[in-house]
C-alpha atoms as an extended CHARMM CRD file, in Angstrom:
* protein
*
       150  EXT
         1         1  MET       CA             10.3180000000      130.1180000000     -310.0690000000  PROA      1               0.0000000000
         2         2  ALA       CA              8.2760000000      132.7820000000     -311.9430000000  PROA      2               0.0000000000
         3         3  ARG       CA              5.0940000000      133.8750000000     -309.6860000000  PROA      3               0.0000000000
         4         4  ARG       CA              3.6480000000      136.5540000000     -312.0980000000  PROA      4               0.0000000000
         5         5  GLY       CA              2.3480000000      134.2660000000     -314.7620000000  PROA      5               0.0000000000
         6         6  SER       CA              2.6270000000      135.3110000000     -318.5060000000  PROA      6               0.0000000000
         7         7  TRP       CA              0.9830000000      138.7580000000     -317.9860000000  PROA      7               0.0000000000
         8         8  SER       CA              4.0720000000      140.0500000000     -316.5690000000  PROA      8               0.0000000000
         9         9  ARG       CA              5.5760000000      143.1020000000     -318.4720000000  PROA      9               0.0000000000
        10        10  ASP       CA              8.8510000000      142.8810000000     -317.1080000000  PROA      10              0.0000000000
        11        11  SER       CA             11.6530000000      142.0840000000     -319.4500000000  PROA      11              0.0000000000
        12        12  LYS       CA             12.8870000000      138.7770000000     -319.8190000000  PROA      12              0.0000000000
        13        13  ASP       CA             16.1480000000      139.6720000000     -321.3220000000  PROA      13              0.0000000000
        14        14  TYR       CA             19.0790000000      139.5350000000     -318.5830000000  PROA      14              0.0000000000
        15        15  GLU       CA             20.7330000000      142.5230000000     -320.4260000000  PROA      15              0.0000000000
        16        16  ASP       CA             17.8880000000      144.8350000000     -319.5680000000  PROA      16              0.0000000000
        17        17  TRP       CA             18.2410000000      143.7880000000     -315.7000000000  PROA      17              0.0000000000
        18        18  ILE       CA             21.8380000000      144.2370000000     -315.5560000000  PROA      18              0.0000000000
        19        19  ASP       CA             21.5790000000      147.6360000000     -317.2660000000  PROA      19              0.0000000000
        20        20  ALA       CA             18.6740000000      148.7270000000     -314.9080000000  PROA      20              0.0000000000
        21        21  ALA       CA             21.1110000000      147.4310000000     -311.9940000000  PROA      21              0.0000000000
        22        22  TYR       CA             23.6140000000      149.8180000000     -313.2330000000  PROA      22              0.0000000000
        23        23  GLN       CA             21.4190000000      152.5560000000     -313.1270000000  PROA      23              0.0000000000
        24        24  ASP       CA             20.3250000000      152.0510000000     -309.5890000000  PROA      24              0.0000000000
        25        25  ARG       CA             23.9110000000      151.8990000000     -308.6120000000  PROA      25              0.0000000000
        26        26  LEU       CA             24.4550000000      155.3430000000     -310.3490000000  PROA      26              0.0000000000
        27        27  ALA       CA             21.6920000000      156.6060000000     -308.6780000000  PROA      27              0.0000000000
        28        28  ALA       CA             22.8370000000      155.3250000000     -305.2190000000  PROA      28              0.0000000000
        29        29  GLU       CA             26.2540000000      156.9540000000     -305.9490000000  PROA      29              0.0000000000
        30        30  LEU       CA             24.9030000000      160.4160000000     -306.6750000000  PROA      30              0.0000000000
        31        31  LEU       CA             22.3940000000      160.3070000000     -303.8320000000  PROA      31              0.0000000000
        32        32  PHE       CA             25.4040000000      159.2500000000     -301.6980000000  PROA      32              0.0000000000
        33        33  THR       CA             26.7380000000      162.7480000000     -302.0280000000  PROA      33              0.0000000000
        34        34  ASP       CA             23.7990000000      164.3830000000     -299.6940000000  PROA      34              0.0000000000
        35        35  PRO       CA             23.2100000000      162.9730000000     -296.2000000000  PROA      35              0.0000000000
        36        36  ARG       CA             19.8730000000      163.8460000000     -296.4350000000  PROA      36              0.0000000000
        37        37  LEU       CA             19.0890000000      161.4590000000     -299.2370000000  PROA      37              0.0000000000
        38        38  TYR       CA             20.7560000000      158.4250000000     -297.5610000000  PROA      38              0.0000000000
        39        39  ASP       CA             17.4050000000      156.5060000000     -297.0810000000  PROA      39              0.0000000000
        40        40  SER       CA             17.1750000000      157.0390000000     -300.9920000000  PROA      40              0.0000000000
        41        41  CYS       CA             20.6550000000      155.9560000000     -301.4400000000  PROA      41              0.0000000000
        42        42  ALA       CA             20.2130000000      152.7730000000     -299.4950000000  PROA      42              0.0000000000
        43        43  PHE       CA             16.8900000000      152.0260000000     -301.3870000000  PROA      43              0.0000000000
        44        44  HSD       CA             18.9140000000      152.1040000000     -304.6190000000  PROA      44              0.0000000000
        45        45  CYS       CA             21.5260000000      150.1210000000     -303.0550000000  PROA      45              0.0000000000
        46        46  GLN       CA             18.8460000000      147.3790000000     -302.5270000000  PROA      46              0.0000000000
        47        47  GLN       CA             17.4810000000      147.7640000000     -306.1890000000  PROA      47              0.0000000000
        48        48  CYS       CA             20.7190000000      147.5250000000     -307.5200000000  PROA      48              0.0000000000
        49        49  ALA       CA             21.6040000000      144.3340000000     -305.8420000000  PROA      49              0.0000000000
        50        50  GLU       CA             17.9950000000      142.9480000000     -306.5970000000  PROA      50              0.0000000000
        51        51  LYS       CA             18.1520000000      143.4970000000     -310.3490000000  PROA      51              0.0000000000
        52        52  ALA       CA             21.7160000000      142.1540000000     -310.7020000000  PROA      52              0.0000000000
        53        53  LEU       CA             20.6670000000      138.9510000000     -308.9440000000  PROA      53              0.0000000000
        54        54  LYS       CA             17.5110000000      138.7840000000     -311.2530000000  PROA      54              0.0000000000
        55        55  ALA       CA             19.8600000000      139.2440000000     -314.3580000000  PROA      55              0.0000000000
        56        56  TYR       CA             21.9790000000      136.6830000000     -313.1390000000  PROA      56              0.0000000000
        57        57  VAL       CA             18.8440000000      134.0180000000     -312.7880000000  PROA      57              0.0000000000
        58        58  ILE       CA             17.4990000000      134.8990000000     -316.0230000000  PROA      58              0.0000000000
        59        59  PHE       CA             20.9520000000      134.7360000000     -317.6600000000  PROA      59              0.0000000000
        60        60  LYS       CA             21.0830000000      130.9730000000     -316.2330000000  PROA      60              0.0000000000
        61        61  THR       CA             17.6500000000      129.8400000000     -316.5460000000  PROA      61              0.0000000000
        62        62  HSD       CA             16.0460000000      132.0850000000     -319.2470000000  PROA      62              0.0000000000
        63        63  ARG       CA             13.2200000000      132.5190000000     -316.9470000000  PROA      63              0.0000000000
        64        64  LEU       CA             12.1260000000      135.7780000000     -315.1090000000  PROA      64              0.0000000000
        65        65  VAL       CA             11.6610000000      135.2970000000     -311.2490000000  PROA      65              0.0000000000
        66        66  ASP       CA              9.5420000000      137.5830000000     -309.2310000000  PROA      66              0.0000000000
        67        67  GLY       CA             10.1890000000      138.7500000000     -305.7410000000  PROA      67              0.0000000000
        68        68  HSD       CA             12.2830000000      141.5900000000     -303.8310000000  PROA      68              0.0000000000
        69        69  ASN       CA             14.0510000000      139.1920000000     -301.0800000000  PROA      69              0.0000000000
        70        70  LEU       CA             17.7950000000      139.2830000000     -301.8710000000  PROA      70              0.0000000000
        71        71  THR       CA             18.5030000000      136.1780000000     -299.6010000000  PROA      71              0.0000000000
        72        72  TRP       CA             16.0670000000      134.0750000000     -301.9660000000  PROA      72              0.0000000000
        73        73  LEU       CA             17.4310000000      135.7060000000     -305.1860000000  PROA      73              0.0000000000
        74        74  CYS       CA             20.8820000000      135.0440000000     -304.1120000000  PROA      74              0.0000000000
        75        75  LYS       CA             19.7830000000      131.1960000000     -303.3240000000  PROA      75              0.0000000000
        76        76  GLN       CA             18.5590000000      131.0520000000     -306.5690000000  PROA      76              0.0000000000
        77        77  ALA       CA             22.0090000000      131.9880000000     -307.9170000000  PROA      77              0.0000000000
        78        78  VAL       CA             23.6710000000      129.4700000000     -305.7820000000  PROA      78              0.0000000000
        79        79  LYS       CA             21.8940000000      126.8820000000     -307.5950000000  PROA      79              0.0000000000
        80        80  HSD       CA             23.9280000000      127.6700000000     -310.6590000000  PROA      80              0.0000000000
        81        81  ASP       CA             27.2150000000      128.8300000000     -309.0350000000  PROA      81              0.0000000000
        82        82  GLN       CA             28.4700000000      128.0250000000     -305.5540000000  PROA      82              0.0000000000
        83        83  LYS       CA             30.1970000000      131.3850000000     -305.6340000000  PROA      83              0.0000000000
        84        84  PHE       CA             27.1890000000      133.1050000000     -304.7630000000  PROA      84              0.0000000000
        85        85  VAL       CA             27.0440000000      131.5960000000     -301.1110000000  PROA      85              0.0000000000
        86        86  GLU       CA             29.7720000000      134.2330000000     -300.5120000000  PROA      86              0.0000000000
        87        87  TRP       CA             26.9260000000      137.0110000000     -300.8280000000  PROA      87              0.0000000000
        88        88  LEU       CA             24.2200000000      135.5850000000     -298.6850000000  PROA      88              0.0000000000
        89        89  ASP       CA             25.2770000000      137.8500000000     -295.7570000000  PROA      89              0.0000000000
        90        90  GLU       CA             25.3820000000      141.0080000000     -298.2000000000  PROA      90              0.0000000000
        91        91  SER       CA             22.0900000000      139.9610000000     -299.4880000000  PROA      91              0.0000000000
        92        92  ALA       CA             20.5800000000      139.6640000000     -296.2150000000  PROA      92              0.0000000000
        93        93  ASN       CA             22.0310000000      143.2430000000     -294.9470000000  PROA      93              0.0000000000
        94        94  LEU       CA             20.7360000000      145.0070000000     -298.1150000000  PROA      94              0.0000000000
        95        95  ASN       CA             17.4610000000      143.2060000000     -297.7180000000  PROA      95              0.0000000000
        96        96  HSD       CA             16.6190000000      145.7980000000     -294.8340000000  PROA      96              0.0000000000
        97        97  TYR       CA             16.5830000000      148.5960000000     -297.0970000000  PROA      97              0.0000000000
        98        98  TYR       CA             13.4850000000      147.5660000000     -299.5960000000  PROA      98              0.0000000000
        99        99  ILE       CA             10.6260000000      148.6710000000     -297.2750000000  PROA      99              0.0000000000
       100       100  GLU       CA             12.2550000000      150.1720000000     -294.4750000000  PROA      100             0.0000000000
       101       101  THR       CA             13.7160000000      153.4450000000     -296.5240000000  PROA      101             0.0000000000
       102       102  ARG       CA             10.6890000000      153.8240000000     -298.6850000000  PROA      102             0.0000000000
       103       103  TYR       CA              7.8200000000      154.4680000000     -296.4070000000  PROA      103             0.0000000000
       104       104  PRO       CA              8.0300000000      156.7870000000     -293.0100000000  PROA      104             0.0000000000
       105       105  GLY       CA              8.2770000000      154.7960000000     -290.2690000000  PROA      105             0.0000000000
       106       106  ASP       CA              7.5800000000      155.1460000000     -286.0970000000  PROA      106             0.0000000000
       107       107  PHE       CA             11.6120000000      154.5710000000     -285.8910000000  PROA      107             0.0000000000
       108       108  PRO       CA             13.0530000000      155.7630000000     -288.8270000000  PROA      108             0.0000000000
       109       109  LEU       CA             16.4950000000      154.3550000000     -290.1480000000  PROA      109             0.0000000000
       110       110  GLU       CA             19.3900000000      156.7650000000     -289.2590000000  PROA      110             0.0000000000
       111       111  PHE       CA             22.6270000000      156.2580000000     -291.2190000000  PROA      111             0.0000000000
       112       112  ASN       CA             25.9310000000      157.9120000000     -290.6220000000  PROA      112             0.0000000000
       113       113  GLN       CA             28.6070000000      158.2040000000     -293.5540000000  PROA      113             0.0000000000
       114       114  LYS       CA             30.4780000000      155.2720000000     -292.6380000000  PROA      114             0.0000000000
       115       115  GLN       CA             27.5050000000      153.2780000000     -292.6820000000  PROA      115             0.0000000000
       116       116  MET       CA             26.0390000000      154.5830000000     -295.8130000000  PROA      116             0.0000000000
       117       117  GLU       CA             29.7340000000      153.8360000000     -297.3530000000  PROA      117             0.0000000000
       118       118  SER       CA             29.4010000000      150.2150000000     -296.1400000000  PROA      118             0.0000000000
       119       119  VAL       CA             25.8930000000      149.6310000000     -297.7530000000  PROA      119             0.0000000000
       120       120  LEU       CA             27.1110000000      151.6100000000     -301.0220000000  PROA      120             0.0000000000
       121       121  LYS       CA             30.2020000000      149.2630000000     -301.3670000000  PROA      121             0.0000000000
       122       122  MET       CA             27.9400000000      146.2130000000     -300.6070000000  PROA      122             0.0000000000
       123       123  ALA       CA             25.9340000000      146.8080000000     -303.5500000000  PROA      123             0.0000000000
       124       124  GLN       CA             28.6650000000      148.1600000000     -305.7190000000  PROA      124             0.0000000000
       125       125  ASP       CA             30.7360000000      144.8920000000     -305.1140000000  PROA      125             0.0000000000
       126       126  MET       CA             27.6250000000      142.7120000000     -305.8590000000  PROA      126             0.0000000000
       127       127  ASN       CA             26.9600000000      144.5400000000     -308.7820000000  PROA      127             0.0000000000
       128       128  ASP       CA             30.5370000000      144.0240000000     -310.1090000000  PROA      128             0.0000000000
       129       129  PHE       CA             30.7560000000      140.3660000000     -309.2480000000  PROA      129             0.0000000000
       130       130  ILE       CA             27.5880000000      139.5890000000     -310.9810000000  PROA      130             0.0000000000
       131       131  TYR       CA             28.5950000000      141.5450000000     -313.8750000000  PROA      131             0.0000000000
       132       132  GLN       CA             31.9040000000      139.8200000000     -314.1400000000  PROA      132             0.0000000000
       133       133  GLU       CA             30.3080000000      136.4510000000     -314.0210000000  PROA      133             0.0000000000
       134       134  ILE       CA             27.9560000000      136.9340000000     -316.6060000000  PROA      134             0.0000000000
       135       135  LYS       CA             30.4850000000      138.3120000000     -318.8880000000  PROA      135             0.0000000000
       136       136  GLN       CA             32.9350000000      135.3620000000     -318.2890000000  PROA      136             0.0000000000
       137       137  SER       CA             30.0640000000      133.0650000000     -318.9140000000  PROA      137             0.0000000000
       138       138  THR       CA             29.0940000000      134.6090000000     -321.9670000000  PROA      138             0.0000000000
       139       139  GLN       CA             32.8520000000      134.6820000000     -323.0170000000  PROA      139             0.0000000000
       140       140  LYS       CA             32.8480000000      130.8970000000     -322.5480000000  PROA      140             0.0000000000
       141       141  GLN       CA             29.7990000000      130.2060000000     -324.3560000000  PROA      141             0.0000000000
       142       142  ASN       CA             30.8400000000      132.1860000000     -327.4200000000  PROA      142             0.0000000000
       143       143  LYS       CA             34.4440000000      130.6010000000     -327.4350000000  PROA      143             0.0000000000
       144       144  GLY       CA             32.5360000000      127.0480000000     -327.1690000000  PROA      144             0.0000000000
       145       145  GLU       CA             30.3860000000      128.2260000000     -329.9690000000  PROA      145             0.0000000000
       146       146  THR       CA             33.2010000000      129.3390000000     -332.2900000000  PROA      146             0.0000000000
       147       147  ALA       CA             35.2970000000      126.1680000000     -331.4620000000  PROA      147             0.0000000000
       148       148  SER       CA             32.1600000000      123.8580000000     -332.6310000000  PROA      148             0.0000000000
       149       149  VAL       CA             31.8150000000      125.8790000000     -335.8420000000  PROA      149             0.0000000000
       150       150  MET       CA             35.2890000000      125.2130000000     -337.0880000000  PROA      150             0.0000000000
C-alpha cells in the first residue's frame, strides 16, 4: 500500500532500493569499528533491513510502499513468499533502532560489542537473504522468457 501518493520522489525501481540497502550495510560495517558509533551503526542496520524489504516488495508488486515498520514490511513480503516468516523476529528486533538511535533520550540505548555484533549480523543476514531471493526470482523469470522465445 503506497501511502505517499503520486507526489513521492522515492524511486520505484527495486534495484535502487537494494543498492541503497547495501550502502547502509557498508555504513553499518564501518561504524561497527568504533564503539562510540554503535548507535549510528544500529540505525544503519535498521535502514539496511528496511530498504532491502522495500526492494523485495517493489520487485514483487511494482509498487512503492511507504513506512518504516520492519515487521509490517516483512508481513508484506510474506504475502509473496512464506520464507519471510522466518524474518519476523529479526524485523521486530531491528525495529527498535529506527527512532531510539537517532534522537537523544532520557534512557539512551547502550550496546556492548556482543550486542552490536548480533544487530549487525541480523541486518547482514536479512540483506543477503533478500538479495538472493530477488536474484533467484530474476533468474527464473529470465529463463522463462528465454524458453518462451524459442
